[in-house]
C-alpha positions in Angstrom: -30.9 2.1 -12.7 -27.8 0.2 -11.7 -26.2 0.7 -8.3 -22.7 2.3 -8.4 -19.9 -0.2 -8.3 -17.8 -0.4 -5.2 -15.1 -2.3 -7.1 -11.9 -0.3 -6.8 -10.7 1.4 -10.1 -7.0 1.0 -10.8 -5.4 4.5 -10.9 -1.9 3.3 -11.6 0.4 0.4 -11.5 4.2 0.1 -11.9 7.2 -2.1 -11.2 10.1 -0.6 -9.2 13.6 -1.9 -8.8 14.2 -3.4 -5.4 16.6 -0.5 -4.4 16.2 2.4 -2.0 16.0 5.0 -4.8 12.7 3.5 -5.8 11.0 4.9 -2.7 11.1 8.5 -4.0 9.9 7.3 -7.4 7.0 5.5 -5.6 6.0 8.8 -3.9 6.1 10.7 -7.1 4.1 8.0 -9.0 1.4 7.9 -6.3 1.1 11.7 -6.1 0.7 11.8 -9.9 -1.9 9.1 -10.0 -4.0 10.5 -7.2 -3.5 14.2 -7.9 -2.2 17.0 -5.6 -5.8 18.1 -4.9 -7.0 14.8 -3.5 -7.9 15.2 0.2 -6.0 12.1 1.2 -2.9 12.6 -1.0 -0.5 13.2 1.8 -1.6 10.1 3.8 -1.6 7.9 0.7 1.9 9.1 -0.4 3.2 8.4 3.1 1.6 5.0 3.3 2.9 4.0 -0.1 6.4 5.2 0.9 6.4 3.1 4.0 5.1 0.0 2.2 7.7 0.2 -0.6 10.4 0.9 2.0 9.4 -2.2 3.9 9.3 -4.3 0.7 12.8 -3.2 -0.1 14.3 -3.6 3.4 12.5 -6.7 4.7 11.8 -8.9 1.7 14.3 -10.9 -0.3 14.4 -8.3 -3.0 17.5 -6.8 -4.5 18.7 -4.7 -7.4 17.6 -7.4 -9.9 14.2 -7.8 -8.4 11.1 -5.7 -8.8 8.5 -4.4 -6.3 5.0 -4.0 -7.7 3.0 -0.9 -6.7 -0.7 -0.6 -7.5 -3.0 2.3 -6.5 -6.8 1.9 -6.8 -9.8 3.7 -5.4 -13.5 3.8 -4.9 -15.1 7.1 -4.0 -14.5 6.5 -0.3 -11.3 4.4 0.0 -7.9 4.5 -1.6 -6.1 1.1 -1.8 -2.3 0.7 -2.0 -0.8 -2.7 -2.8 2.9 -3.6 -2.8 4.0 -6.9 -4.2 7.5 -8.1 -3.3 9.4 -11.4 -3.5 8.6 -12.2 0.1 11.0 -13.5 2.7 12.0 -16.9 3.9 12.5 -15.6 7.4 9.8 -13.2 8.3 6.4 -11.7 7.4 4.9 -8.3 8.0 4.4 -7.4 11.6 3.9 -4.2 13.7 6.8 -3.6 16.1 6.0 -2.9 19.7 8.5 0.0 20.1 6.6 3.1 19.1 9.5 5.4 20.0 12.2 3.5 18.1 14.2 5.5 15.5 13.3 3.0 12.8 11.0 0.0 12.3 7.8 2.0 12.6 6.6 1.6 9.0 3.7 -0.8 9.7 2.8 1.2 12.9 2.4 4.2 10.7 0.3 2.1 8.2 -1.9 0.9 11.0 -2.5 4.4 12.2 -3.3 5.8 8.7 -5.4 3.0 7.5 -8.9 1.9 7.9 -7.6 -1.6 7.4 -4.4 -3.3 6.2 -3.1 -6.8 5.6 -0.8 -9.2 3.8 -1.3 -12.3 1.7 1.2 -14.8 0.5 0.9 -15.4 -3.2 2.3 -18.9 -3.2 5.7 -20.7 -3.1 8.2 -18.6 -5.0 5.5 -16.0 -6.0 6.1 -13.5 -3.2 3.5 -11.6 -1.1 1.3 -8.5 -1.3 1.0 -6.0 1.6 -1.9 -3.7 1.2 -3.8 -0.9 3.0 -7.0 1.0 2.7 -7.0 4.7 3.4 -10.0 7.0 3.8 -10.5 9.1 0.6 -12.9 11.5 2.3 -12.2 14.2 4.9 -11.6 12.9 8.4 -14.8 14.7 9.6 -16.9 12.1 7.8 -18.2 9.2 9.9 -15.9 6.2 9.3 -18.8 3.8 10.1 -20.4 4.8 6.8 -17.3 3.6 4.8 -17.3 0.3 2.9 -13.9 -1.4 2.9 -13.2 -4.6 0.9 -9.9 -6.3 0.2 -8.4 -5.0 -3.1 -8.6 -7.4 -6.0 -5.6 -6.3 -8.1 -2.1 -7.6 -7.8 -3.2 -11.1 -6.9 -1.4 -12.7 -9.8 2.0 -11.5 -8.8 
């Protein structure tokens, strides 16, 4: 008998215009892909919203550009990937002011996620920011979870 695959299964993928209105569409898409009955749906929707917001606000995207959103999962972990045009001036970082009125998106991602990261896709190709969120109830022991960097979205 073959061991179960830990390769994440893509649940959904879309391109969103680089405008603020895309954030609500991202929330709706993610909720639809994952399903309202999924135990991590609220955390995953919040994380996707924060990543898409950051891509729109902090990358060099604009109304003519697109933000890529991919949701994939194993039985234990849900992965969110957001591809954006990148920025000539900055990369993703967690701000140190936890009580600021804004700028806490990656702080939220850090708290919700088992792991998160970013990778540059190459000159002119943009970047991907991703996170891995527990798909099982929080009462489960996190030491038993297997997290690997997602494989989708690497081509742009």
